[in-house]
C-alpha positions as CSV (number, residue, x, y, z in Angstrom):
1,M,176.6,126.8,32.5
2,N,177.5,129.0,35.4
3,F,177.2,127.6,39.0
4,V,177.6,130.1,41.7
5,F,176.8,129.0,45.3
6,S,177.2,131.2,48.3
7,K,178.2,129.6,51.6
8,N,174.6,130.0,52.9
9,E,173.2,128.1,49.9
10,L,175.7,125.3,50.3
11,N,175.0,125.1,54.1
12,G,171.3,124.9,53.5
13,M,171.7,122.1,50.9
14,F,173.9,120.1,53.2
15,N,171.6,120.7,56.1
16,L,168.6,119.3,54.1
17,I,170.6,116.3,52.9
18,F,171.9,115.6,56.4
19,E,168.5,115.8,58.0
20,K,167.0,113.4,55.4
21,L,169.8,111.0,55.9
22,T,169.7,111.1,59.7
23,N,165.9,111.1,59.9
24,Q,165.4,107.7,58.2
């Protein structure tokens, strides 16, 4: 399996997770 993440994709994922964690 080949996982290739650009910085934009990683930033987007972290932003979504952070928002869900902080919006509880």
